[in-house]
N, C-alpha and C positions, 0 to 999 in steps of 0.2 A: 794585453789588457783582458781581464775576465769578462765573459759575456753573461754570466749568471750573477744576479744580484738580488738582494732581499727587497720585497715590496714594503712600502710604508704601511703602518697599521690602518691609516685612514683609507688608503686605496683597497686594502684587504676587506675592510668593512663595507665599502661600496660594492665590491665584487660579490660579497656575501649577500648584500641587500638585493642584488639582482636575482638571486635564487629564492630568498625568503620573502621579500617584500615586492610583490609584483604590482600591487595596487593598494589603495587604502584599506580594502577589506582584509588583506593579509596582515597589515600592521594592526588593525583592530583585533584580529584573532589572537595575535601574539600577546597583546596587552591584556585582553580578557582572560586568556588562559593563565597568565600570571596571577590575576585576581582570584581565579578559582583555586590555584595552588596555594594561595594565601588564606584559604578557608573563608572567603568572603561569602556573606549571605545576602548581600544587596549590591548590585552593580548598576551604576548610572552612566549611560553613554550619551554624549552630545556630539553632533556632527554639523558641519557647515560645508555647503557646496559639495555634498557627497563624500565628505571626509578629505577632500583635496586641500581645501583651505584650512580646515581645523577639525581635529577629532580629539575628544577628551573622554577618559574613562576614570571614574571615581568609585572606589569600593570601600567596604568596612572591614577589610581583612586584618591580618596580624600586624601589617606595617613593617618598616625596616628602621633600624637605628642608623646613626650617623655614619658609621663605618661601612655598613652594607649599602647605603645610598651612594657613597662615593665609588663603590665597586660595581654597582648595578649596570652602569653603561659601558663597562669595559668588555672587550671581546673575550668570549669563552669564560666569563665569570658567571657561576651558577651555584645555587645552594641545593640543587636537586641530586647531584651525583658527586662522588669523590674518587671512584675507581671503576675499572671495567666490570667488576661484579655488580656494582650499583647500576650500571648502564644496562646489563642483561636482565635486570628485574625492576626496571624503573616503572613507576605507576603514575608519576606526575604528568601533567599536560606538557610542560616545557622542561627541557633538560640540557639543551645544547649550549645555552649561553650566547646565542647569536641574535635573538630577536631584538632586544632593546638597543644593542650596539649597532645593529644594521639600520634600525629606524633613526637613531641619533645621527648617523653619518649622512643621511639624505633629507634631513628636516631640521626644524628648530624645536627641540624637545625640552620640556620642563617636567621633572620628576619631584614630587613632594610626598613625603611619607612620615607617618608617626605611629609608633607602637602604642598599645593601650597604656602601658606603664609610664610612658614619657610625658613630660610636661609641655613640650612643644615639638613641632615637626621639623624635619630637615629637608632642604630643597637644593637641587642641583640643576643647572641649565647647560644644554649642549647645542651648539650650532655648527653645522657642517662637520660634525664629529669631534669638535673641539669642546672639551668639558670645562666649565667654570668651577670656581671654588665652592665648597659646600657652605650653606648659610642656614640660619634659623628661619622658620616661617610659621604662620598660623594655619592649623589644619586639624580637622577632627581625626580621631583614630582611624587609620586606614591609609590608603595610597591613592594618589591622583597622578595620571600621566596625560600630559597635553602635548599634542603633536600639531605644529603649525607649518603650513606651506610644504607639504610633502613633495619631494623631488625638486625643490627649488634650485638646487645646485647641480642637478643632472637633467638639463632640458631635453636631452634625447629621450630619456625614460619618460618624462612628463608628457611628451608628445604622443606616446603610445596609450595614454589614458583615454577612456571613452568620455561620453557626455556626463554631466553631473547626475542626471537621473539614472544612467546606467551604473555609475560607480556607487550611488546610494543603494540601488537595488542589490548589488553584490554585498554591500555592508549589511543590509537588512537580512539577507539570506544567511550570512555568517552569524549574525546575532541569533536568528531563529534556530539554527543548528545547535549552537551552544546552549540556548534556553531549553530546547527539548532534552538535551543530554543532561541538564542539571535542573530539573523541575523544582527542587527544593531551594533554589536561589531566585531571588527577586531581580527582575531586569526592567530597566527603564530606558527607552530610546527616544531621543528627540532629534529632529533634523530642521535646521534653520529656525530654531525656537518653536517648532511645531511638534506636539507630542504624537509619536507614531506607535509605540508599544509601551504598555504599562502592565507588566506581568508580576503578580505577587507569587510568593512561594506557594505551590499547589501540587496536587497529585499529577502523575504523568498523563492520565486521561484528560484532565482539565487543561493541562498545558497543550496537549495535542489538539484539543477542541478549539482553543484560541488561535493557534497558529495554522492548523490544517483544515479547520472548519468542522462544524457540528455534523455535516453530512458524512464525513469520514468516520467519526466516532459512532454514528448510528449504523454504519455499514462495516464496522470493524470486528475482528475476532481476536480476543486476547490469547496469546500463546506463552507457554512457560514450560521449559523442559531442561532437565539437568542430567548429564551423562558424563561419568568419569571426571567429575569436578569442573566441567564446562557447562555453563548455563546460557541458554538462549531464551530471551523473553521479549515481549513487546506487543505490538498491535499490527495486524495485517488486514487488508480490506477484503471483503467478500468478492468472489470472482465477478459478480454481476454489478459491482460498483463501477459506474460508467463515467466518472469524473477524474480518473487517475491521470497524473502527469509524472514524468521522470524526475522532475524537481521535488516530488513528494516521496522519494525513496531515500530513507535514512538508514544508514548502517553505522552502528557505534561499536567499536571494539575497545573494551575496558574504558567506556565512556568517552572515547575519542572518535570523532566523525572521520570515516575513511571511505575511500572508493576502492572496493575489493572485487576483483573478477571472480574469485572462487565463490564468495557468498552470493553475488548477484547471479551467477550461473545456476547455483543451487535453487535460488528463489524462482528463477524462470522455469526450471525443470519442474518444480512443485506445482506451478500454475499452468503448466503446459496443457494438461488434460482438461482444464476447466475454464480457461480464459479465452475470450473472443479475441481474434487476431487484431481487431481495431482498438483494443483496450490495453491499458497499462496497469500492472499491479502497483498498489500503493502500500507502503509498509514502514513501520518504525521498529527496528530490530536492535536489541542490545545483546552483544556477545561478551560474556565475562569468562575469562580464563586466566590461569597463572601467567604472570608477566614473562616468565622464562619460556613460555610456549609461543610467544609472538614477538617479532622484531619490529619496533616502530621507528627505528633509526635507518630507514631506507632512503628518505628524501628529507631535505631541510623543512619542507612544509608539513611533514608528518601526516599526510593524508593517505599514504600508502603503507601497508604492513605486509609482513611475510610470516606465514604460519609454519611452525616446525612440523606439524602433521596436517597438511592442507586437506588430505583425503578424509580424515576424520571430521574436520570442520565441515567439509562439503556434505558428508553423509548426515551429520547432525542437523544442519539447516534443512536439507531436502526432506528427510524423514519426519522431522518435527512439523514442518509446514504441510507436508502431504497428509499427515495424520489429522491435523486440525481442519484442513480443507475437505477431507473425506466426510466430515460431519456437517457439511453444508446441505442439509436436507430439512424438510419441514419438521421433523421430530426434534431437531436440535436448535435450529435457527431459522429466522424468517428470510424470505427472499427480499430483494430490493424493489419496492414498488413506488416510490416517489411521487404520489399524487399531488403533493404540493408543488413539485416541479412542473407537472402538467398544467396546474392552474396558473403558475407564473408564465409559462409559455403562452397560454391563452391571453393573459393580460398584456403581454408584450406584442403579440401578433394582432390582436383585435382590441386595442385599448378603448376605442370609441364605443363599441358595442358593450363591453364590460362596464364602462363608466355609465352608460345609459341604464343598465340593469341596477347598478348600485344606487344611482340617483332615484330611480323609480321606487326601489325598496326603502330607501331612507325617507322619501316623501310620504310613502304609505304608512310608515311608522309614526311620523311626526305630524301628520295632517290633523286638522281640527274638523269635526263633522260639518261645521258651517262653511268651511272653505273647500274649494275645488282642488284636486291634486295638481301639483306643478306640472306644466306641460313639458314634454320632451320630444325630440325629433325622432320620428319612426324610421326604421330602416326600410329598404326596398323590399316589397313582397316577393317571396320566392316564386320562381317559375316552375310549375309542375307539369310534367309530361303526362299524356293520357294513359290510363291503365290498360294493360292487355286483358284479353278475355279470361285468362287463367287467374290473373291478379284480382279481377272483378269478382269472379266466382269465390275466391278465397275470402275477400272482404265481406261478401254477402253471408257466407257461412259464419264468419266471426260475429257479424251483427245478429244473426239468428240465435247464436249461442248466448249473446249478451241479453237478449230480450225474451228468452224462453221463460216458461212459467217456473215458479219457485220450487215446486215439488220435483220437477225434472232436474233442475240444477242441483238441488240438495242430493238427489239420488246419484247423479254423476260424480259429485264431490265425494260422496261416501264410497263409491266404487274405486275412484282414484286413490283415496286414502288407504283403502283396504289393500289395493295392489301395491302401494308403496310400502306398507307395513310388512306384507309378505316378502317383498324383495329385500327389505332391510333385515328381516329375520334370517333369510337365507344367507345374506352376506355376513351377518354376525356369526352364524354357525360355521361358515367356511373359514372365517378369520380367527375363530376361537374367542370371540368376545362374549362375556357372560351376560345373559339376558336379565334385565332388571325387572322385578315383578311390577305389573301394572297397577296393583291395588295399593302400592306404597305411596303415600302422599308426598314423600320427599324424593320420589324416584327421578322426577324431572330435574331437580336441583343437583342430585348426586350423580347424574349421568355424565360420563367422561366423553366429551366430544373430541374426536381426533383432530390433529392440527389442521388438516385440510378439509375438515367437515364432511358433509355428505352431498353428493351430486344431486342437483335438482333439475338440470336441463343440459342440452347440448346446443351451442350457439353456432349456427351456420355450418354445422358439421366440422368445425375446426376447434372450437374451444369448449371446455367443460365448465359449467357454472356450478359452484358448490357453495354451501352456506354453513357458516359457523355461528357461534352464539352472538357475535358482534360484528361480523364482516362478511363480505362477498369475495369468494376466491375464484379467480379466472385461471384456467390451466390450458396450456397449449398441449393438446393430447398427443400430437406426433412427437414434439420435442421431449416430452416427459417419457413416453414409451421408448423413445430412442435411447435415453440415458439408462432406463431400467434394463433394457435388453443388453446394452453395452456393458454395464457393470456385471451382469450375469455371465456374459461371455468372458470377461476378464477374470472373474473368480474361477470359472472352469479352467481357464488357461493357467492360473496360478496353482491350482490344485495338482496339476501334472508335474510340478516341481521344476526340474532342470529344463532348460529350453531344448526342445527336440531339434536335432540337426539332420541335415540331408547331405550325404556324401556326394561329391562331384565326380562324375565319370571322368572328366578331364580337368585336373586341377588348374586353377587360375593363378598365373604367375606374373609379377611385375617388379620392376626395379624400384626398390624403396630407398628413401633417404636414410642417412645415418641415424637420425632421431627415431624414425619409424622402426628401423631394425632393432635399435636398442629397446624400444617400447615393447616390441613383440617378445624379445627375450625376457624382459622384466615381468610382463603380465600374461605370459602364455597360459597359465592355469586359469586366470580370470577370463581370458578370451574363450577358453573351452566351455566355461559356465555360460557364456553368452551364445554358445552354439557354433563358435568359430574355431576350427582346427587349422592353425597356422604354423608354418615352419619357415626357417630361414636357410637358404642355400646360397652361400657366398653373399652377393649383393642383392639377391632376388628374394622376395617374399612370396611364399607359395600357400595358397588357400586350398585346403583339402575338403572342407565341409562348411556349410552355412546353415543358419536357421531355416527350418523347413518352410515356414510361412513366407520367407523372403527369397526363395529360390529364384524367382523371376526378376529380382531387383538387380541393379548394377553392383555386382559383388565387389569390384575394386574400390569404387567410391564409398560403398558401405563400410569396408574395413578402414579406409583412410579417415573417414569421419570418426569412427570409434577410436582409432589410434590418436587422432588429434585431441579428442576429449581426455583420453587417458594420460597423454603427455602433460596437459595443462592442469587437470583436476584430479587425476588418479583414478577416475572411474568414468563410466559412460552409460547413458540411458538411450543411446541411439537405437539399439536393437528393440528395446521395449517400446519406444515411441513409434517405430515403424510398424511393429506388430499391432500396437494399439490403433494405429491409423487404419490398418486393414480391418480389425474388429469393429472399429467405429463405422466404417463404410458398410460392413455387413449388417450392423445393427440399424443403420439409417434406412437401408433398403428393405429390411425385414420387419420394420415397425409399422404400426397402424398409420395410415395416410389420412391427410385432410380429405373430407368428403365422405368418409365412412360413418355410418350411423351406429352409435353405440347404445346399448340398453343401460338402464340405471345400474344393475349389478356389475356390468362391465366397467362403467365409469368409476364406481366406487372401488372396485377391485384395483383399478389403476391408481387411484388415490392412495389406497393402503400400501401398495407396492412402492410408491414414491416415498412414503414416510419411512420405509425400511431400507431404502436404497441409498448408498453413499453418493455424495455429490449430486443429488437429485434436484437441487435448486437451479441447476443450469444444464443445458443439453451438451452433447459431445462437442459442439462448436462454441460453447461459452455463452449462449443466449439464455436468458431466464426462462424457466419452464412454468412458473406461476407467479402471480402477483396477488396482493391482498388490498382490497378497498374497504377500509373500516367505515363504520357508520358515520363518524365525523368527517371522513373524506367525502362521502356521498352528500352529506349535509352541506359541505362547502361548495360542491359542484352545483347544487340547487339553491344556494344562497339562503339556506334555512338558518334562521337566527341572525341574519345580517341586519 
């Protein structure tokens, strides 16, 4: 008796469903991708109980005729490919012919479709994988797929589903991913007859603003780079954007959402030098390349891809993002100051006090002269400690200056103004700024104010206060000087060209794995460019020289980290990162410290250097170096116009 036998098609479809359809969100993805392949411009999604009880997708695509409808639910039936050559250059979202067949085997599915030229629609029904006869139906041009009671015939799989709210969250995330990838398509999502999303066809920026929030758009940088026929474009958040989540990291390869380690590693490396450890980079990146250069047929869910030249992809992503992040200084883009968030925090933390202020302001505006202002409860008076002798003397001097005679005050103001003018003239000459004639009536309007303005004071020997035409700039002088010095040291390091290496008196040898030995043989020239002279002797890896700056590091672990990166991504930034870490430490200890008093020329010189320095909007540790408080922000703090 033979032990090998053919499985029935119904069981094969249920096995395939275990790989393709893990939860309602996966079924929803397969159906929406079919709508996108059908050139739909409007997709309506309806869910009940998180998609477990019912999910329905209706589109206005090309539709299917009667013959196609009868084949659509069959296993491995597809219109996307016909040969292996088609599979190698496939551009459609779906192509395996497994999605609808898998869904139909574990649910009650109704498919209704009508081409534009047909007078009526065609409908087919499947339950537990058993398909009914095709019949006529009424339907607008397009296709509708209704899935009821998902996993009703596989109770073991149904038990693995989470709560309704969790399953709906996964469905919504899936819809948002597809909506971002296709901003020219209108999406509507309802859950339990409640409208959740209503997205018209719109530009990518508007679509991202709706799904990811206006804060991300305000803090985003557009990127667009094309090299050798491969294009990378999208939006990336500024390093000082403090609201990032890993769920807001979107990677699309040929418009398909993927989770790719190569691209994610390149993004992290690009942000490494500017991002605070407690923050997460947020981005929406689209990678467009010839279909033959990427394999999307790695997994049935099609969320994993394999690049033919992964090293080139890694370098493209890293260098593109690194170039755009290098322009995060005051000359090119603003830092993230979020004064509205500060106001929201105040209102949430002290709602009673804020409410009293708004009540008082409103009553003052609306009061009638014959009426008394509306009473409000006063807060507890603050407890003030007695002043020290030094503080008392300082206060008396302040009062004396306030009440001095007018002629003396005018004379002192004139002296201060004259001193400021002389210092500004000296600064402009040192920076090469053309002096505008004072007798020109339009000189004030034509004067070009630098992005960070001009320093007016030093606050507590920590912050520099500068003024522009419409805002107050606050600068952390240590953090900004740290970034300026760090970038100078990096430029000096890069001008030296190849990494200088230090020969070891006693070479370091260790037993390497087969993969490490193969990587040393394949990338020996590249390792020498990194300052590592490495050879293989039988099963031992021998290190003869290392980068001079890293001579005191753990040499074995250093090489193993480099080899691990090169095995997975084809390149490594470990050497550069560790050298930059040393330079960052030197810049931190060598920069101006809090507590040091700076003159106005010194403060202005630092501001001008910040404007010319790459990545100057954040310090070496990723913290913002300056913030801007606009006039409207200050008005909001003081309730002006409320």
